[in-house]
MARLOLO-649630 format. One record per residue (C-alpha): residue number from 1; residue in three letters; chain; x, z, y. Coordinates in steps of 0.2 Angstrom, whole numbers. Layout:
BEGIN
<r NUM 'ALA' 'A' <X Z Y>>
...
***
This chain:
BEGIN
<r 1 'GLN' 'A' <0 0 0>>
<r 2 'VAL' 'A' <5 -3 18>>
<r 3 'GLN' 'A' <12 13 26>>
<r 4 'PRO' 'A' <7 18 44>>
<r 5 'VAL' 'A' <22 17 56>>
<r 6 'GLU' 'A' <24 32 67>>
<r 7 'SER' 'A' <36 32 82>>
<r 8 'GLY' 'A' <40 41 99>>
<r 9 'GLY' 'A' <47 57 93>>
<r 10 'GLY' 'A' <62 65 100>>
<r 11 'SER' 'A' <71 80 106>>
<r 12 'VAL' 'A' <64 88 123>>
<r 13 'GLN' 'A' <65 104 131>>
<r 14 'ALA' 'A' <50 116 132>>
<r 15 'GLY' 'A' <38 110 145>>
<r 16 'GLY' 'A' <42 92 143>>
<r 17 'SER' 'A' <31 78 136>>
<r 18 'LEU' 'A' <31 65 122>>
<r 19 'ARG' 'A' <19 51 117>>
<r 20 'LEU' 'A' <18 47 99>>
<r 21 'SER' 'A' <12 30 93>>
<r 22 'CYS' 'A' <6 24 76>>
<r 23 'GLU' 'A' <4 6 71>>
<r 24 'ALA' 'A' <-13 5 64>>
<r 25 'SER' 'A' <-18 -13 62>>
<r 26 'ARG' 'A' <-23 -11 44>>
<r 27 'TYR' 'A' <-36 2 49>>
<r 28 'THR' 'A' <-50 -7 56>>
<r 29 'TYR' 'A' <-57 3 71>>
<r 30 'SER' 'A' <-75 4 66>>
<r 31 'SER' 'A' <-71 8 47>>
<r 32 'TYR' 'A' <-59 22 48>>
<r 33 'CYS' 'A' <-57 39 57>>
<r 34 'MET' 'A' <-39 43 61>>
<r 35 'GLY' 'A' <-28 58 65>>
<r 36 'TRP' 'A' <-11 66 68>>
<r 37 'PHE' 'A' <-4 79 57>>
<r 38 'ARG' 'A' <12 89 58>>
<r 39 'GLN' 'A' <23 98 45>>
<r 40 'SER' 'A' <37 110 49>>
<r 41 'PRO' 'A' <49 117 36>>
<r 42 'GLY' 'A' <41 129 23>>
<r 43 'ASN' 'A' <24 125 30>>
<r 44 'GLU' 'A' <10 114 23>>
<r 45 'ARG' 'A' <5 98 33>>
<r 46 'GLU' 'A' <-9 103 45>>
<r 47 'GLY' 'A' <-21 93 57>>
<r 48 'VAL' 'A' <-16 92 75>>
<r 49 'ALA' 'A' <-29 80 82>>
<r 50 'THR' 'A' <-42 68 75>>
<r 51 'ILE' 'A' <-53 54 81>>
<r 52 'TYR' 'A' <-69 47 75>>
<r 53 'PRO' 'A' <-73 30 82>>
<r 54 'SER' 'A' <-87 25 93>>
<r 55 'THR' 'A' <-102 18 84>>
<r 56 'TYR' 'A' <-120 14 87>>
<r 57 'ALA' 'A' <-124 33 86>>
<r 58 'GLY' 'A' <-112 38 100>>
<r 59 'GLY' 'A' <-95 38 108>>
<r 60 'GLU' 'A' <-78 43 101>>
<r 61 'ILE' 'A' <-77 61 94>>
<r 62 'THR' 'A' <-61 70 95>>
<r 63 'TRP' 'A' <-55 86 88>>
<r 64 'TYR' 'A' <-40 97 92>>
<r 65 'ALA' 'A' <-32 111 83>>
<r 66 'ASP' 'A' <-33 127 94>>
<r 67 'PRO' 'A' <-14 128 98>>
<r 68 'VAL' 'A' <-14 111 106>>
<r 69 'LYS' 'A' <-30 111 115>>
<r 70 'GLY' 'A' <-28 106 133>>
<r 71 'ARG' 'A' <-10 100 130>>
<r 72 'PHE' 'A' <-12 86 118>>
<r 73 'SER' 'A' <-23 70 119>>
<r 74 'ILE' 'A' <-27 58 105>>
<r 75 'SER' 'A' <-33 41 109>>
<r 76 'ARG' 'A' <-35 24 100>>
<r 77 'ASP' 'A' <-32 7 108>>
<r 78 'LYS' 'A' <-43 -6 99>>
<r 79 'ALA' 'A' <-34 -21 106>>
<r 80 'LYS' 'A' <-17 -15 101>>
<r 81 'SER' 'A' <-23 -7 85>>
<r 82 'THR' 'A' <-13 8 89>>
<r 83 'LEU' 'A' <-16 27 88>>
<r 84 'TYR' 'A' <-8 38 101>>
<r 85 'LEU' 'A' <-4 56 104>>
<r 86 'GLN' 'A' <0 62 121>>
<r 87 'MET' 'A' <9 78 121>>
<r 88 'ASP' 'A' <12 88 137>>
<r 89 'SER' 'A' <18 106 140>>
<r 90 'LEU' 'A' <27 106 124>>
<r 91 'LYS' 'A' <32 122 116>>
<r 92 'PRO' 'A' <45 126 103>>
<r 93 'GLU' 'A' <31 129 90>>
<r 94 'ASP' 'A' <26 111 92>>
<r 95 'THR' 'A' <42 106 83>>
<r 96 'GLY' 'A' <39 97 66>>
<r 97 'MET' 'A' <37 80 58>>
<r 98 'TYR' 'A' <22 71 64>>
<r 99 'TYR' 'A' <12 59 54>>
<r 100 'CYS' 'A' <-3 49 57>>
<r 101 'GLY' 'A' <-16 46 44>>
<r 102 'ALA' 'A' <-33 38 41>>
<r 103 'THR' 'A' <-48 38 29>>
<r 104 'LEU' 'A' <-63 27 27>>
<r 105 'LEU' 'A' <-78 32 39>>
<r 106 'ARG' 'A' <-89 37 25>>
<r 107 'TYR' 'A' <-77 52 21>>
<r 108 'CYS' 'A' <-75 57 39>>
<r 109 'SER' 'A' <-84 71 48>>
<r 110 'ARG' 'A' <-94 67 64>>
<r 111 'ASP' 'A' <-95 86 68>>
<r 112 'TYR' 'A' <-84 89 84>>
<r 113 'ARG' 'A' <-81 107 79>>
<r 114 'VAL' 'A' <-71 102 63>>
<r 115 'PRO' 'A' <-57 89 60>>
<r 116 'SER' 'A' <-64 72 56>>
<r 117 'LEU' 'A' <-52 71 41>>
<r 118 'LEU' 'A' <-40 83 32>>
<r 119 'PRO' 'A' <-23 79 25>>
<r 120 'SER' 'A' <-31 78 8>>
<r 121 'ASN' 'A' <-41 63 14>>
<r 122 'VAL' 'A' <-26 53 18>>
<r 123 'ALA' 'A' <-21 41 4>>
<r 124 'THR' 'A' <-5 34 11>>
<r 125 'TRP' 'A' <7 42 23>>
<r 126 'GLY' 'A' <21 35 33>>
<r 127 'GLN' 'A' <39 41 36>>
<r 128 'GLY' 'A' <33 52 51>>
<r 129 'THR' 'A' <42 54 67>>
<r 130 'GLN' 'A' <52 70 71>>
<r 131 'VAL' 'A' <48 81 86>>
<r 132 'THR' 'A' <60 94 91>>
<r 133 'ILE' 'A' <57 106 106>>
<r 134 'SER' 'A' <70 117 112>>
<r 135 'SER' 'A' <67 133 123>>
***
């Protein structure tokens, strides 16, 4: 299977910003929900932000993990088939390997209070992009 390709990671000081990108051309906008996940050494992969596409039922639905609310923003560019994660006011605890993932819409949640998808929903992972925040 074709893997997603993440990019944009790097090393920045606390308070800085990064924008992650995920090439997502194989994930048709209207057929998949998508998300960003991160994993740090010794920890399980966890959801950071997810996005459910706009449909006849309503606009895009986003979800953020509590630690990143107000600092991170997930978006999806239909024309470029790219998923983004804008990360501002970065903290050392944001350090980790960041991955994007997708799953078919029928497996996604439209409830804004919960992630649209979980790591267990993702069939194919990319290599990820490393984010390192120094204090």
